[in-house]
TORLUM-419224 format. One line per 8 residues: number of its first residue (from 1); for each residue x, y, z of N, C-alpha, C. Coordinates in Angstrom, 1 decimal, decimal comma. Atoms other than C-alpha are relative to their C-alpha. Layout:
BEGIN
NUM> X:Y:Z:X:Y:Z:X:Y:Z; ...
//
This chain:
BEGIN
1> 0,7:-1,0:0,0:0,0:-0,1:-0,1:0,9:1,3:0,1; -0,9:-1,2:-0,2:2,7:2,5:1,1:0,8:0,1:-1,5; -0,8:0,0:1,2:4,6:1,4:-2,2:-0,9:0,9:-1,3; 1,1:-0,7:0,9:1,4:2,5:-4,4:-0,1:1,3:0,2; 0,1:-1,4:-0,2:1,2:5,8:-2,6:1,2:0,7:-0,5; -1,4:-0,6:0,3:4,9:6,6:-3,1:0,0:0,2:-1,5; -0,2:-0,2:1,6:4,6:6,0:-6,9:-1,1:1,0:-0,5; 1,1:-1,1:0,3:1,2:8,0:-7,0:0,7:1,4:0,1
9> -0,7:-1,4:-0,4:3,1:10,9:-5,4:1,2:0,6:-1,0; -1,3:-0,4:1,2:6,2:10,7:-7,8:-0,7:0,3:-1,2; 0,6:-0,5:1,1:3,9:10,7:-10,7:-0,8:1,2:-0,2; 0,7:-1,3:0,0:1,8:13,5:-9,5:0,9:1,3:0,0; -1,1:-1,0:-0,2:5,1:15,5:-8,9:0,8:0,3:-1,4; -0,7:-0,1:1,4:6,6:15,0:-12,5:-0,6:1,2:-0,7; 0,5:-0,9:1,0:4,2:17,4:-14,4:0,4:1,5:0,7; -0,3:-1,5:-0,6:5,1:20,3:-11,7:1,2:0,2:-0,1
17> -1,4:-0,2:0,2:8,8:19,6:-11,9:0,0:0,7:-1,8; -0,1:-0,4:1,5:8,2:20,0:-15,9:-0,6:1,5:-0,2; 0,5:-1,3:0,2:6,2:23,2:-15,5:0,9:1,0:0,8; -1,2:-0,8:-0,6:8,8:24,7:-13,2:1,3:0,2:-0,8; -1,2:0,0:0,8:11,5:23,9:-15,6:-0,3:0,8:-1,2; 0,7:-0,7:0,9:9,4:25,2:-18,2:-0,2:1,7:0,1; 0,1:-1,4:-0,6:8,7:28,6:-16,5:1,2:0,7:-0,3; -1,4:-0,8:-0,2:12,4:29,0:-15,8:0,7:0,2:-1,3
25> -0,6:0,0:1,3:13,5:28,1:-19,2:-0,6:1,3:-0,9; 0,5:-1,0:0,9:11,0:30,4:-21,0:0,3:1,6:0,5; -0,5:-1,3:-0,7:12,0:33,3:-18,5:1,5:0,2:-0,6; -1,3:0,1:0,4:15,7:32,7:-19,9:0,0:0,5:-1,4; 0,0:-0,3:1,4:14,7:32,6:-23,5:-0,7:1,2:-0,6; 0,8:-1,2:0,5:12,1:35,2:-23,6:-1,2:-0,4:-1,2; 0,8:0,6:0,8:10,0:32,8:-25,8:-0,6:-1,3:0,5; 0,7:1,2:-0,3:7,8:29,8:-25,6:0,7:-1,2:-0,5
33> -0,8:1,2:0,3:9,5:26,5:-25,5:-1,0:-1,4:0,0; 0,7:1,2:0,3:8,3:23,0:-26,4:0,5:-1,1:1,1; -0,4:0,9:-1,1:8,7:20,7:-23,2:-1,1:-1,0:0,1; 1,0:1,2:-0,1:7,0:17,2:-23,0:-0,2:0,0:1,3; 0,6:0,2:-1,4:5,0:17,1:-19,7:0,5:-1,1:0,7; -0,5:1,2:-0,8:6,3:13,7:-19,1:1,4:-0,1:0,3; -1,5:-0,2:0,0:9,7:14,9:-19,1:0,6:-0,4:1,5; -0,4:0,5:-1,6:11,5:13,0:-16,0:1,1:1,0:0,3
41> -0,9:-0,7:-0,3:13,4:16,0:-14,8:0,2:-0,3:1,8; -0,3:0,1:-1,6:15,3:15,6:-11,3:-0,1:1,3:0,3; 0,0:-1,5:-0,5:14,9:18,2:-8,8:1,5:0,5:0,0; -1,3:-0,5:0,0:17,7:20,6:-8,9:0,0:1,1:1,1; -0,1:-0,9:-1,3:18,3:22,3:-5,5:0,4:1,4:-0,3; -0,6:-1,6:0,2:20,4:25,4:-6,9:-0,7:0,3:-1,3; 0,8:-0,5:1,0:18,2:25,7:-9,9:0,7:-0,4:-1,3; -0,2:0,4:1,3:18,6:24,6:-13,6:1,1:1,3:-0,4
49> -0,8:-1,3:0,8:21,5:26,9:-15,7:-0,2:-0,3:-1,3; 0,4:0,1:1,1:20,6:27,5:-18,9:0,9:0,9:-1,0; -1,0:-0,6:1,0:22,6:28,3:-22,1:-0,9:-0,3:-1,3; 0,7:0,2:1,1:21,6:28,6:-25,7:0,8:-1,0:-0,8; -0,7:1,1:0,7:22,3:25,5:-28,1:0,5:0,8:-1,0; -0,8:-0,6:1,0:24,6:26,3:-30,8:-0,7:0,3:-1,4; 1,0:-0,5:1,0:21,9:26,5:-33,3:-0,9:1,1:0,0; 0,8:-1,3:-0,5:20,2:29,1:-31,4:-1,7:-0,2:0,0
57> 1,5:0,4:0,1:16,7:27,1:-31,9:-0,3:-0,7:1,3; 0,3:0,6:-1,1:16,9:25,5:-28,5:0,9:0,7:1,1; -0,7:-0,5:-1,2:17,9:26,3:-24,8:0,3:-1,4:0,7; -0,5:1,2:-0,5:20,1:23,6:-23,1:-0,1:0,3:1,5; 0,0:0,0:-1,3:19,3:23,2:-19,3:0,7:-1,2:0,7; -1,1:0,6:-0,7:22,0:21,7:-16,8:-0,4:0,2:1,2; 0,0:0,0:-1,3:21,8:20,9:-13,3:1,3:-0,7:0,6; -1,2:0,4:-0,4:25,3:20,6:-12,2:0,9:-0,6:-1,2
65> -0,9:0,6:0,8:28,2:19,3:-14,2:0,0:-1,3:-0,4; -0,1:1,4:0,2:27,9:15,7:-13,7:-1,5:-0,5:-0,4; 1,2:0,5:0,7:24,0:15,5:-14,8:-0,2:0,4:-1,4; 0,0:-0,3:1,3:22,9:15,2:-18,2:-0,8:1,3:-0,3; 0,8:-1,4:0,3:21,7:18,2:-20,2:-1,1:-0,3:-0,6; 1,4:0,0:0,8:18,1:18,8:-21,3:0,0:0,9:-1,2; 0,4:-1,1:1,0:17,4:20,3:-24,7:-1,1:0,3:-0,4; 1,6:-0,6:0,2:14,3:22,2:-25,1:0,0:1,0:-1,1
73> 0,1:-0,7:1,3:13,4:23,2:-28,6:-0,9:1,4:0,4; 1,0:-1,1:0,0:11,7:26,7:-29,1:-1,1:-0,4:-0,8; 0,9:0,4:1,0:8,5:26,7:-30,5:-0,2:1,1:-1,1; 0,0:-0,9:1,1:8,0:28,2:-33,8:-1,4:0,8:0,1; 1,3:-0,7:-0,4:5,5:31,0:-33,8:-0,3:0,8:-1,4; 0,2:-0,6:1,4:3,9:32,2:-37,0:-0,4:1,7:0,1; 0,5:-1,2:-0,2:3,8:35,9:-37,4:-1,1:0,5:-1,0; 1,1:-0,5:0,8:1,0:38,0:-39,0:0,4:0,5:-1,3
81> -0,6:-0,5:1,2:3,2:39,2:-41,9:0,3:-1,3:-0,9; -0,1:1,4:0,9:3,6:35,3:-43,2:-1,3:0,0:-0,7; 1,1:0,3:1,0:1,6:34,7:-46,3:-0,5:-1,3:0,1; 0,4:1,2:0,3:-0,6:31,7:-46,6:0,8:-0,9:-1,2; -1,0:1,3:0,8:1,2:28,6:-48,2:-0,8:-0,6:-1,2; 0,8:0,6:1,2:-0,2:27,7:-51,7:1,3:-0,4:-0,8; -1,0:0,6:0,8:2,0:25,3:-54,0:-0,6:-0,5:-1,1; 0,4:0,8:1,3:1,7:24,2:-57,5:-0,2:-1,5:0,2
89> 0,5:1,5:-0,2:-0,5:21,2:-57,6:-1,0:0,0:1,1; 1,1:0,0:-1,3:-2,6:22,1:-54,4:-1,2:0,0:-0,6; 1,5:0,0:0,5:-6,2:21,5:-54,9:-0,8:0,9:1,0; 0,7:-0,9:-0,9:-8,4:24,2:-53,5:-1,6:0,1:-0,7; 1,4:0,0:0,4:-12,0:24,9:-53,3:-0,2:1,7:0,1; 0,0:-1,4:0,0:-12,5:28,7:-54,3:-1,8:0,4:0,0; 1,1:-0,9:-0,1:-15,7:31,1:-53,5:0,3:1,2:-0,7; -0,5:-1,1:0,9:-15,4:33,8:-56,3:-1,5:0,9:0,0
97> 1,1:-0,9:-0,1:-17,9:36,8:-55,5:0,2:1,2:-0,5; -0,2:-1,3:0,5:-18,6:39,9:-57,1:-1,4:0,6:0,0; 1,1:-1,0:-0,1:-21,4:42,6:-57,7:-1,0:-1,2:-0,9; 0,9:0,8:0,8:-24,4:40,2:-58,7:0,2:-1,4:-0,3; -0,3:1,2:0,5:-22,7:37,0:-59,0:1,1:-0,8:1,2; -1,0:0,7:-0,8:-20,9:34,3:-57,0:0,2:-1,5:-0,5; -0,4:1,3:0,5:-19,2:31,2:-58,2:1,0:-1,0:1,0; -0,9:0,9:-0,6:-17,9:28,2:-56,6:0,7:-0,9:-0,8
105> -0,6:0,9:1,1:-15,3:25,9:-58,2:1,0:-0,7:0,9; -1,0:0,7:-0,4:-12,8:23,3:-57,4:1,1:0,3:-0,8; -1,0:-0,3:1,1:-9,5:24,2:-58,8:1,6:-0,6:0,6; -1,4:0,6:-0,2:-5,7:23,2:-59,1:0,9:1,3:-0,3; -1,0:-0,9:0,1:-2,9:25,8:-58,5:1,0:-0,4:-0,9; -1,0:0,2:0,9:-0,8:25,9:-61,7:1,2:0,7:0,1; -1,4:-0,8:0,2:1,5:28,7:-61,3:-0,2:0,7:1,4; 0,0:-0,9:-1,2:2,2:30,4:-57,7:1,2:0,8:0,0
113> -1,1:-1,0:0,0:4,4:33,6:-57,6:0,1:0,5:1,4; -0,3:-0,4:-1,5:6,0:34,8:-54,4:-0,8:1,3:0,5; 0,8:-0,9:-0,7:4,0:37,9:-54,5:-1,5:-0,2:0,2; 1,2:0,5:-0,1:0,9:36,1:-54,1:-1,0:-0,3:-1,4; 0,8:0,3:1,2:-0,3:35,9:-57,8:-0,1:-1,4:-0,3; 0,5:1,5:0,1:-1,9:32,5:-58,6:-0,5:-0,3:-1,6; 0,9:0,3:1,3:-3,0:31,0:-61,9:-0,7:-1,4:0,5; 0,7:1,4:-0,6:-5,6:28,3:-60,9:-0,8:-0,6:-1,4
121> 0,6:0,6:1,1:-7,2:25,7:-63,4:-1,3:-0,6:0,7; 1,2:0,7:-0,6:-10,8:24,8:-62,9:-0,1:-1,6:-0,3; 0,0:1,5:0,1:-11,0:21,1:-62,2:-1,0:-0,5:-0,8; 1,1:0,5:1,0:-14,2:20,7:-64,3:0,0:0,4:-1,5; 0,0:-0,7:1,4:-13,9:23,0:-67,2:1,4:0,1:-0,6; -1,4:-0,2:0,4:-10,0:23,2:-67,4:0,3:1,3:-0,4; -0,2:-1,5:0,2:-10,2:27,0:-67,8:0,9:0,6:1,0; -0,9:-0,7:-1,1:-7,5:29,0:-66,0:-0,5:1,3:0,5
129> 0,6:-1,2:-0,8:-8,4:31,9:-63,7:1,3:0,5:0,7; -1,1:-0,7:-0,7:-5,8:34,5:-62,3:-0,6:0,5:1,2; 0,4:-0,5:-1,3:-6,1:35,6:-58,9:1,1:0,4:0,8; -0,8:-0,3:-0,9:-4,3:37,0:-56,0:-0,4:-0,5:1,4; 0,4:0,4:-1,4:-4,0:35,4:-52,7:0,7:1,1:1,0; -0,2:-0,9:-0,9:-4,2:37,9:-49,9:0,6:-0,7:1,2; -0,5:0,8:-1,2:-2,6:37,4:-46,6:-1,0:-0,6:1,0; 0,9:0,7:-1,0:-5,7:36,4:-44,8:-0,5:-1,3:-0,7
137> 0,4:1,2:0,4:-6,1:33,6:-47,2:-0,9:0,0:-1,1; 1,2:-0,1:1,1:-8,6:34,8:-49,7:0,4:0,5:-1,3; -0,5:-0,2:1,6:-8,3:34,8:-53,4:-0,9:1,2:-0,7; 0,4:-1,1:0,7:-9,2:38,0:-55,4:0,2:-0,1:-1,5; -0,4:0,4:1,5:-9,6:37,8:-59,2:1,0:1,3:-0,2; -1,0:-0,8:0,5:-6,5:39,6:-60,7:0,1:0,0:-1,4; -0,5:-0,1:1,6:-5,0:40,3:-64,1:0,7:-1,3:-0,4; -0,7:1,4:0,6:-3,5:37,4:-66,3:1,4:0,0:0,6
145> -1,5:-0,1:-0,6:-0,1:36,5:-64,7:0,9:0,1:-1,2; -0,8:-0,2:1,0:1,3:36,3:-68,2:0,1:1,2:-0,5; -0,2:-1,5:0,5:0,7:39,9:-68,9:0,8:0,8:0,7; -0,6:-1,0:-0,7:2,5:41,2:-66,1:1,5:-0,1:-0,1
//
């Protein structure tokens, strides 16, 4: 009975240690970190020492010179300035609306430019449509890509 209670207490304490480690590491990095909540981190009476990994994409946590180091990767965060991703060959469903009309179609991206201009091929008719992909992920009708 006593053994089961001890195991239960150890399991309950593990997430708290991981949370404490995460909070300290995030304070060091100034960014969110990806830490597995099941991480078996031993208690560190003097506190963990943090350094940047050589890649700069992770933080290394160490408790004393003889203990193993824990590598904690930074979480990738999407910025508002990033453009939605669309690649050649991607299948999309498009709703095109204007004054007095609305068209719904399935299309395939034939050509995608870095500035957001795309050339779509209607999956049913095979006709092409030029459009511009806005930062919010919406397509708006544009000039023919070949004329630019």
